[in-house]
N, C-alpha and C positions, 0 to 999 in steps of 0.2 A: 558225452555231451547230452545234457538233459535238463528237465525242469525240476522244480521243487515238488516232487510227488513221492508218495510211499513206494510206488512201483519203481521209480528211477533209483531211489535209495536201495531198494531190494536188488536191482540189477547190479549196482556197484558192489554191494555186499557179496553177491554171488561170485563176481569176478575175483574178489579178494579171497573168498572161501576156496575157490578152485585154484588158488595159487598164481593167478595171472599177475603180470607186472604191468600195473596201470600207471602210465607215465604222466597223465594230467587229466583233470576233470574240468569241464566247462559247465558252470551253473549260472542261473540268473543272477544279475548283479545285486538285486534287492530281494529279500525274502518275502515281502508283503505280509500276508497273514498266515504264512506257512507254519504248521505245528512242528515241534522238534523232529518227529518221525518222518517229516517230509523234506527236511533240509539236506539237499544234496551236497551243499558246501560243507556243512558240519560233518557229514559222513566222510567226505574226502579228508578233512582235517583229522578226524579220528584215526584214520589209517595212514596219516603222514603222506598223503598224495598231493602233489602240486596242484593248485587252483590257477586257472588261466582264463582269459577271454579267448574267443575264437580268433580275434585279430592277433593275439599273441601267438597262437598256434601257427598262423600263416607266416608270421615273422620268424618263428623258430625253424620252420621248414626251409626258409631261405638263408638261415644263418650257417656259418661254417660248421660242419659236423652235425647239422640239424640240432644244435644245442643253443639255448638262450636262457641265461640265468638258471633257475631250477628246472627248466623244461628240457628234457632230452627226448627227441623224437627219432633217434636213430634206431633202425631195425624194428619198426612198428609192424605188427602183423595185421591188426584190425583197427579201423576207426569206427566207433559205435555212436550212433545217434538214437537216443531214447526220448521221444517227445521233444526233441530240440526244436526251437521255434524259428530259427533262421535258416536260409538256404545255405547249403554247403557247396563250396565251389573248388575248382582246381586251384592249387595243387593238393589240397587236403583230401580230395576225393581219391587221388592216386597214391596217397602216402602209404596205406596199408598193403602189405604183401598179399593178403587174402582179399582185400577190398575195403570198401566203406559201406556199412549197413545202417539202415534206418528201421526203427520199429514204430509202426504206424497204427493208431488205435481205431482202424476201420478196415473193412475188406477192400482189397485192391483187385482189379482196377475200378470197382464199383463206385468208390467214394474217395476221391482225392481232395486235398486242400483242407478247408476248415468246415466246422459245423456238421460233421457226420452224425453225431448223436441227435442233433436237432432235426435233421432231415429224416433219420430213421424213425423217430417217434411221430413227427408231424405227418409223414407219409404212410405210417402204419406198417413198417417192415415186420415180417415174422422171423427174420433171420438177420444176424449181424456177424461181425468177424473182426479179426485183427491180423496184421500182416508184418512180415519181415521182408525187406527188399534191398537190393543193391542201390546205391545212390548214383544218380547221374546229374547232369547240369540243371535239370528241371525238377519241380516239386512232385514227388510221389510217382514217378514214372519208370524207375529203374526195374531191372529184372527181378522177378519174385523168387524168394527163397522158400517162404511158407505162408499160407493163408489158413488161419484157424477159424472156422465158422461155427456158430452156435445159435440155437433157437432163442427167441425172445418173445415176450408177451406184448403184442401191439396195443392191448387195452390197458396196460398197467405201467409200462416203462415210463420213466422220466429221464431227462438228460443226465441227472445225477446218478440214478440207479444204473443206467447203461454205462456210464463212465466207470463206476466202481467195478462192475463185472468185467468190463473190457480190460481194465488195468490188470486184473488178476490173470486173465488169459494172455495178455501181452507179455507179462513177466514169465509165464510158462513157455511161450514161444522163444523168448530171449534165452532162457536156460537151455532149451533144446538146441538152439543155434550154437551157443557157446560150447556145450558138451560135444557136439558134432565137430566143431572146429578143433577143440583140444584133442580129440581122438584122431585128428588128421584125416577125417572123412570129408570129401568134397561137398561143398554146399550146393544144393539144387539151384539152377538158374533157368527161369522160364520168362520169356518176354510177356509183357502185360497185355498189349493190344489196346484197343479203344476203351475209354472209361469216362467217368463223370467227374468234373472238377467244380467245386463250390468255393466261391470267394467271400470275403467279408461283407461286401455290399449285398450279396444274395442272402446271406444269413440275416443281416439287419432287416431286409425287406420281409423275410419270413416271420420275424419277431413281432411285427406290428399287427395287432388285431384291429378290426373295424366294427362299428356298432351293428352293421348289417350282416356280419358273418353268421353262417349257420352255427347253432350251438355246439354241434359235434366238432367242427373245425376249431372253435374257440377252446373247447376242452382239450383237444390234442395240442393246440399251440401252447396252452398253459403248461402241460406236461413236457412238451418238447424243449421248453426253455427254463425249466425248474432246476436251478443249480445255484443255490445260495452260496455266497453273497452277491453273485452277479445278477444283473438285470434279468428279469424273467420276460415273459410275453408282455408287451406294453400296449397301451391304448392312449390316445390323445384326447383329453377332455379339458375344455376351458383353458387351453394354452399350456396345460401341464401334461407331462408324461408319467403315467401311472403303471405300476406293475400289477398284473393280474394273478390271483391265487384262488384255488377252489377249496371246498371244505375238507377234502381228503388230505391235501397238502398242509392245511392249517392243523389238522389232527396230528400229522407227522411232526410238525414243528413244535406243537404243544408237548408231545411225548419227549422230544429232544430236550426241551426246556426242563421238564420234570426230571429227566435223567441227569441234568446238570445241577439239580437242586434249586431251580427257580420255581418256587411254589408260593401261591398266594396265601 
């Protein structure tokens, strides 16, 4: 169960390479602007794996023999969520013999919910991380399997650069977890304890710059929300919402244009 991301495609490809019997894949219903290498649905089709919605998974669990159409959920060992965007609930949580695991692109319990990259850049974190954890009925609170932490540059990271490096690390943690499971080694389980949860409203409040903000804060805010094509840091002027960008990010964009052959 995952998003259209290269890392999610890599996770599925790793399962297939290791000889795992993948019964179904849940991918976003629309590809948006995903490139071919990010298409989780296309990767599933390439390997002849059934595509389903999460609603169809719940229906299959309740069906006789846990089979509904092409979906066969009998004898499942693991339910895997890799950047899945919806809450997973019972009875899907209990379906896997070994459990239901989520791979979260932030260190837990430090940063639950949304907007982790934005917070890390805006607040000048010097360290980031990615996590694997068991799923419970709440978001990002289940027992930890592994947290991989790494140093980041608080003066240079953008939301996009942190996302790219985090996805590589998250895929490494996924491979480690699958290898351990296939070797019949028990997965670690450590309760999380107290942590920080960020919701969508808080993220949107962080996004908005104000004319009186200190220049350092505005610079951090620009980097914290730089993730084209999504809205960056914004400011309200004359009844319009404008996205902010600085010279360094314009230079990166110009280099990308040149690399794509867009030359004056």
